[in-house]
Backbone bond lengths (Angstrom), bond angles and torsions (degrees), N, CA, C in turn:
res aa  C-N    CA-C-N  psi(-1)  N-CA   C-N-CA  omega(-1)  CA-C   N-CA-C  phi
1 X - - - 1.448 - - 1.524 108.99 -
2 X 1.319 116.42 141.02 1.454 121.89 178.75 1.515 109.44 -96.88
3 X 1.323 115.32 131.81 1.465 120.52 177.48 1.515 108.36 -114.07
4 X 1.307 115.79 159.71 1.454 120.75 176.74 1.522 108.79 -111.70
5 X 1.323 116.02 140.16 1.451 120.41 168.54 1.522 105.80 -116.48
6 X 1.288 116.69 146.12 1.450 119.79 -175.20 1.521 110.44 -118.62
7 X 1.312 114.72 140.83 1.446 121.56 177.80 1.526 106.66 -121.87
8 X 1.318 117.14 128.31 1.449 121.42 -178.78 1.528 109.46 -94.82
9 X 1.322 115.58 137.28 1.455 121.88 -177.43 1.527 107.95 -127.71
10 X 1.322 117.68 133.82 1.463 122.02 175.38 1.523 107.19 -110.04
11 X 1.352 116.12 126.24 1.461 118.57 179.34 1.529 110.22 -86.59
12 X 1.347 116.95 -179.35 1.466 121.40 -176.23 1.518 112.77 -62.63
13 X 1.338 117.46 -27.14 1.464 121.45 -179.69 1.529 111.83 -84.87
14 X 1.325 117.62 -2.89 1.458 120.78 178.34 1.520 114.48 93.67
15 X 1.337 117.66 -2.09 1.464 119.95 179.46 1.523 109.25 -72.88
16 X 1.325 115.95 143.93 1.456 121.25 -179.22 1.520 109.04 -107.13
17 X 1.308 116.04 132.56 1.454 123.16 177.67 1.516 107.83 -126.57
18 X 1.314 117.50 160.52 1.452 119.00 172.52 1.510 109.70 -132.17
19 X 1.295 114.37 151.81 1.449 120.33 175.95 1.512 107.42 -124.56
20 X 1.317 116.55 143.25 1.459 121.55 178.74 1.511 109.79 -108.61
21 X 1.314 116.08 137.55 1.464 121.69 177.85 1.511 108.92 -125.37
22 X 1.330 117.05 133.77 1.459 120.59 176.55 1.518 109.01 -67.14
23 X 1.334 116.42 136.41 1.454 120.61 177.63 1.513 111.81 -125.19
24 X 1.334 116.96 7.19 1.467 121.03 -178.56 1.513 112.17 -85.72
25 X 1.337 116.54 -170.21 1.461 121.31 -174.33 1.525 113.34 -65.53
26 X 1.343 118.24 -23.97 1.464 120.85 179.70 1.526 112.58 -100.65
27 X 1.323 116.76 15.54 1.459 119.81 -177.34 1.525 110.26 -56.20
28 X 1.317 115.57 130.19 1.449 121.09 177.17 1.516 114.38 78.92
29 X 1.326 118.59 -0.37 1.458 121.12 -177.99 1.518 109.65 -115.50
30 X 1.317 116.84 85.43 1.456 122.23 -177.15 1.515 112.76 -75.95
31 X 1.326 118.64 -9.83 1.455 120.40 -177.10 1.516 112.37 -81.27
32 X 1.338 119.58 -12.43 1.462 122.27 -176.97 1.521 112.45 -94.58
33 X 1.322 117.68 39.04 1.458 121.89 178.76 1.509 109.32 -94.34
34 X 1.309 116.45 142.10 1.458 119.78 178.51 1.518 109.87 -86.84
35 X 1.317 115.88 163.61 1.466 121.03 176.73 1.516 109.88 -59.02
36 X 1.346 116.52 -39.32 1.468 120.18 178.66 1.520 110.68 -61.14
37 X 1.325 117.78 -41.98 1.461 121.16 178.10 1.519 111.12 -64.92
38 X 1.328 116.66 -39.55 1.461 120.28 178.82 1.528 110.55 -62.97
39 X 1.338 117.07 -42.88 1.471 120.59 179.37 1.526 109.74 -63.51
40 X 1.322 116.69 -43.39 1.463 120.55 178.17 1.512 112.12 -64.16
41 X 1.334 115.47 -38.42 1.460 120.32 179.20 1.523 110.34 -66.01
42 X 1.328 117.34 -42.68 1.463 120.91 178.67 1.520 110.52 -63.06
43 X 1.339 116.23 -42.97 1.464 120.13 178.04 1.526 110.63 -61.10
44 X 1.350 117.12 -42.98 1.457 120.76 179.26 1.518 110.95 -66.53
45 X 1.346 117.43 -40.28 1.458 119.73 178.10 1.519 111.23 -63.09
46 X 1.341 117.82 -39.56 1.463 120.86 176.45 1.521 110.43 -62.63
47 X 1.337 116.87 -43.95 1.458 120.61 178.68 1.525 110.46 -63.32
48 X 1.333 117.21 -42.59 1.457 120.72 178.79 1.526 111.43 -62.67
49 X 1.329 116.97 -41.00 1.468 120.57 178.16 1.519 110.95 -63.47
50 X 1.332 116.58 -43.62 1.464 120.24 178.99 1.527 110.31 -63.51
51 X 1.327 117.24 -42.84 1.468 120.77 178.21 1.519 110.00 -62.40
52 X 1.330 116.97 -44.91 1.461 121.09 179.80 1.530 110.89 -59.84
53 X 1.328 117.12 -46.23 1.466 120.42 179.88 1.527 111.00 -62.92
54 X 1.320 116.94 -39.78 1.467 121.38 178.42 1.521 110.48 -64.58
55 X 1.334 116.90 -41.08 1.466 120.86 -179.78 1.531 111.14 -67.49
56 X 1.316 116.98 -38.27 1.466 119.76 178.14 1.524 109.85 -64.07
57 X 1.343 116.62 -44.90 1.481 119.49 177.47 1.525 110.70 -60.12
58 X 1.334 117.17 -44.82 1.467 120.64 179.57 1.524 110.46 -61.43
59 X 1.314 117.15 -45.47 1.468 119.75 179.93 1.523 110.84 -60.23
60 X 1.320 117.33 -41.94 1.465 120.47 178.80 1.527 111.22 -64.28
61 X 1.334 117.61 -40.07 1.468 120.71 176.95 1.529 110.31 -62.29
62 X 1.315 117.27 -45.83 1.469 121.18 179.30 1.529 110.24 -64.23
63 X 1.324 116.55 -41.20 1.463 120.57 -178.75 1.531 111.05 -63.36
64 X 1.316 116.10 -37.08 1.468 121.07 -178.40 1.526 112.45 -71.84
65 X 1.333 117.92 -22.72 1.466 122.17 -176.83 1.532 111.65 -122.88
66 X 1.322 118.88 62.26 1.469 120.33 -178.75 1.528 111.54 -71.72
67 X 1.329 115.45 147.80 1.467 121.17 176.51 1.523 108.72 -136.63
68 X 1.315 115.60 141.73 1.465 120.88 179.93 1.522 111.10 -69.95
69 X 1.314 115.21 161.51 1.464 122.00 -179.06 1.520 111.88 -53.93
70 X 1.318 115.56 134.29 1.461 125.97 -178.95 1.528 112.97 68.89
71 X 1.335 117.01 11.66 1.461 122.19 175.37 1.524 110.63 -123.91
72 X 1.326 118.24 17.36 1.469 122.88 -171.44 1.526 113.22 -85.57
73 X 1.312 117.64 55.33 1.463 119.93 -179.10 1.523 111.92 -70.11
74 X 1.345 118.15 -47.45 1.461 120.96 179.38 1.524 109.93 -65.59
75 X 1.328 116.02 -44.47 1.469 121.18 -176.75 1.523 110.94 -60.53
76 X 1.322 116.99 -49.79 1.462 120.51 -178.70 1.525 110.39 -62.31
77 X 1.318 116.63 -46.12 1.469 120.49 179.76 1.528 110.78 -61.05
78 X 1.329 116.54 -43.96 1.462 121.04 -178.86 1.529 111.02 -63.29
79 X 1.323 116.85 -45.14 1.467 120.49 179.32 1.529 111.45 -63.92
80 X 1.331 116.93 -43.27 1.465 119.84 179.95 1.529 111.06 -64.39
81 X 1.323 117.00 -41.33 1.472 120.18 177.73 1.523 110.74 -64.71
82 X 1.332 116.42 -41.00 1.462 120.83 178.41 1.529 110.35 -60.07
83 X 1.328 116.50 -49.06 1.466 120.38 -178.55 1.526 111.86 -65.22
84 X 1.334 116.96 -38.13 1.469 120.32 177.89 1.530 110.85 -63.23
85 X 1.323 116.54 -35.79 1.469 120.77 -178.42 1.526 113.33 -79.03
86 X 1.340 117.21 -37.16 1.467 121.04 -169.78 1.529 115.54 -106.24
87 X 1.329 118.24 -4.90 1.461 119.12 -175.28 1.524 111.08 -136.53
88 X 1.324 115.51 173.15 1.462 120.48 174.54 1.530 111.60 -109.50
89 X 1.343 116.64 24.25 1.460 120.42 176.86 1.522 110.63 -68.27
90 X 1.312 115.55 150.39 1.461 121.26 169.97 1.525 105.53 -93.43
91 X 1.327 116.70 119.46 1.460 122.14 -174.23 1.524 111.38 -98.26
92 X 1.336 115.66 140.98 1.460 122.03 177.25 1.519 108.90 -129.08
93 X 1.340 116.22 119.57 1.458 123.23 179.40 1.517 108.47 -85.69
94 X 1.326 116.70 122.68 1.471 122.05 -177.89 1.523 111.13 -114.87
95 X 1.318 117.19 35.13 1.465 120.81 -179.35 1.513 110.33 85.23
96 X 1.341 117.89 -108.77 1.467 119.28 -178.08 1.534 114.38 -76.62
97 X 1.298 118.00 -6.16 1.465 122.39 179.36 1.521 109.13 -142.63
98 X 1.334 116.63 174.83 1.461 120.43 178.67 1.521 109.77 -154.18
99 X 1.304 115.00 168.03 1.456 119.35 173.49 1.518 109.72 -142.24
100 X 1.313 114.43 158.45 1.452 122.15 174.49 1.512 107.49 -123.27
101 X 1.307 116.05 149.58 1.462 119.71 178.77 1.514 110.09 -135.16
102 X 1.295 114.52 139.83 1.470 122.84 172.34 1.526 104.58 -114.18
103 X 1.330 114.81 110.57 1.460 119.66 -178.28 1.516 110.82 -85.50
104 X 1.310 114.78 139.09 1.463 120.34 172.37 1.524 107.73 -81.93
105 X 1.322 117.86 145.25 1.470 119.45 175.81 1.534 109.14 -58.42
106 X 1.316 116.32 139.33 1.469 119.63 -176.76 1.513 112.65 -54.93
107 X 1.325 117.42 -35.44 1.465 120.07 -177.49 1.532 113.37 -76.04
108 X 1.334 117.88 -6.51 1.465 119.13 179.39 1.528 112.94 -119.46
109 X 1.326 118.72 6.57 1.466 120.99 179.23 1.525 110.26 -72.29
110 X 1.318 115.06 112.80 1.457 120.22 178.92 1.521 112.15 -122.65
111 X 1.325 117.22 0.92 1.456 121.06 -177.80 1.521 109.92 -140.22
112 X 1.315 115.38 157.95 1.463 121.00 177.38 1.525 110.41 -67.04
113 X 1.329 117.38 155.18 1.469 120.24 176.81 1.530 110.81 -59.35
114 X 1.312 115.18 156.34 1.463 120.83 177.23 1.530 107.62 -134.06
115 X 1.340 116.33 150.07 1.464 120.76 -179.40 1.521 110.20 -129.25
116 X 1.334 114.83 145.96 1.455 122.91 174.24 1.525 106.60 -126.38
117 X 1.334 117.37 143.94 1.459 121.05 -174.67 1.520 110.80 -131.74
118 X 1.333 114.98 145.64 1.468 121.19 173.53 1.523 109.14 -137.95
119 X 1.314 115.47 141.03 1.465 121.67 171.20 1.518 108.43 -80.32
120 X 1.341 116.85 155.25 1.466 118.25 174.50 1.524 112.79 -134.17
121 X 1.323 117.68 11.07 1.459 119.86 178.31 1.526 111.06 -85.97
122 X 1.332 115.26 161.76 1.458 122.49 179.01 1.525 109.04 -113.61
123 X 1.312 116.55 -177.32 1.462 121.87 -176.98 1.527 111.29 -118.47
124 X 1.330 116.87 153.27 1.470 119.96 176.74 1.531 110.89 -79.08
125 X 1.328 114.49 62.20 1.459 122.22 -178.94 1.527 107.29 -128.37
126 X 1.323 116.09 131.98 1.472 120.02 -179.51 1.527 110.22 -65.03
127 X 1.321 115.78 142.12 1.465 122.43 176.55 1.517 109.34 -67.87
128 X 1.323 116.52 135.79 1.460 120.32 178.37 1.521 112.02 -110.42
129 X 1.318 117.00 -5.47 1.466 121.55 -178.85 1.520 110.93 -86.56
130 X 1.321 114.86 149.84 1.464 119.18 173.03 1.531 110.49 -109.29
131 X 1.335 116.23 22.40 1.462 121.46 178.46 1.526 109.99 -63.44
132 X 1.306 116.83 156.58 1.458 121.47 -179.34 1.534 111.65 -62.49
133 X 1.298 117.38 -20.94 1.468 122.14 179.94 1.534 111.88 -106.17
134 X 1.327 117.36 19.77 1.460 121.29 178.50 1.527 110.21 -59.65
135 X 1.302 115.80 157.20 1.462 121.92 -178.13 1.521 111.92 -53.08
136 X 1.327 114.99 132.83 1.459 121.50 175.64 1.523 110.67 -93.90
137 X 1.325 117.00 2.01 1.466 122.72 -177.18 1.524 109.42 -109.74
138 X 1.311 116.33 114.83 1.456 121.07 -176.51 1.530 111.30 -60.00
139 X 1.326 115.65 129.06 1.458 121.64 175.40 1.523 114.84 78.75
140 X 1.330 118.74 4.83 1.470 121.88 -179.38 1.525 107.90 -130.88
141 X 1.330 115.91 137.16 1.467 118.69 178.23 1.528 110.77 -152.89
142 X 1.305 114.50 167.17 1.463 121.78 175.26 1.519 109.13 -95.56
143 X 1.335 116.25 49.82 1.460 121.13 176.89 1.530 110.70 -63.98
144 X 1.320 116.43 -14.46 1.463 123.34 -178.30 1.523 113.16 -84.04
145 X 1.327 117.72 -19.51 1.453 120.90 -179.20 1.512 114.95 88.37
146 X 1.326 117.48 6.41 1.462 119.52 -178.30 1.519 112.85 -65.43
147 X 1.338 117.49 -24.59 1.463 119.70 174.32 1.522 109.72 -62.28
148 X 1.306 116.73 -40.21 1.461 121.48 177.14 1.519 112.48 -68.81
149 X 1.345 116.68 -39.00 1.469 120.30 178.30 1.527 110.19 -61.47
150 X 1.319 116.40 -46.24 1.471 120.45 -178.80 1.525 111.51 -66.26
151 X 1.329 116.85 -41.82 1.463 119.95 178.36 1.526 110.63 -63.63
152 X 1.331 117.30 -39.64 1.468 120.61 179.12 1.528 110.87 -64.77
153 X 1.329 116.84 -40.30 1.460 119.63 178.79 1.531 110.56 -66.44
154 X 1.327 116.93 -35.51 1.468 120.01 174.22 1.530 110.47 -65.46
155 X 1.321 117.00 -35.61 1.459 120.77 175.63 1.520 111.41 -62.91
156 X 1.326 117.07 -40.78 1.464 120.69 175.45 1.526 109.72 -61.63
157 X 1.315 116.97 -42.97 1.472 120.70 178.51 1.517 110.65 -58.66
158 X 1.329 117.12 -41.46 1.466 120.74 178.93 1.532 110.88 -65.05
159 X 1.313 116.98 -37.76 1.466 120.53 179.04 1.527 111.71 -69.36
160 X 1.316 117.58 -31.56 1.471 121.00 179.39 1.528 111.68 -74.90
161 X 1.322 116.34 -25.60 1.460 121.44 -175.97 1.523 111.41 -60.03
162 X 1.320 114.66 129.20 1.452 120.83 178.59 1.517 114.63 83.15
163 X 1.319 117.44 -3.25 1.470 120.26 -179.77 1.526 110.60 -92.99
164 X 1.305 115.21 149.01 1.467 122.03 173.71 1.522 106.43 -91.97
165 X 1.309 116.22 115.87 1.462 121.65 -174.59 1.527 111.78 -99.20
166 X 1.327 115.08 161.25 1.459 120.42 176.75 1.524 111.20 -104.84
167 X 1.326 116.64 1.40 1.460 122.20 177.50 1.519 108.83 -152.96
168 X 1.323 116.06 156.25 1.462 120.96 174.04 1.530 107.81 -72.97
169 X 1.341 116.33 140.02 1.455 121.56 179.45 1.522 108.67 -122.77
170 X 1.315 115.93 123.20 1.465 123.65 178.67 1.521 109.34 -105.40
171 X 1.331 116.65 132.33 1.458 122.78 175.91 1.535 107.38 -117.73
172 X 1.310 115.85 116.12 1.477 122.49 -172.22 1.526 109.29 -108.77
173 X 1.326 115.50 128.28 1.460 122.56 178.89 1.533 107.63 -117.00
174 X 1.337 116.42 116.04 1.464 120.99 -175.69 1.517 111.58 -135.09
175 X 1.327 114.04 166.42 1.460 121.18 175.92 1.511 109.70 -81.07
């Protein structure tokens, strides 16, 4: 069996990344893959590509429609509709914010719940990009990157969908 070990790296800007290294009996030997593994890998790569394309589209939609803190009516509605359509999360509307949860079956819970959070508000800063998805709202933009944070959290939700988990996972979307 192949196991992964992870090493965390912090870059100069403070961002944290991780890399996985095989530590099992086939570590470093990519030629010993079976046809079944190749088919599964291709299927996973196709799914990853589709998820990536969906996340990019979502990020562009969010970027084009920025809203200031506590004014995110379109953003919250759009994110909740997206998650309802693309995931099996149970969504809870908490007024100006919301969360989704993927519950682990009671008979397989072996770990404490975990939560991930993303902001979805924008800043009162004029858009400087001329990209096709540039802000359509004068004087407001996602110069903060919260559109990317929210899209990434939706990507995590899509990856959790259909999986049997060992812990409850909460995804929190706030201003």
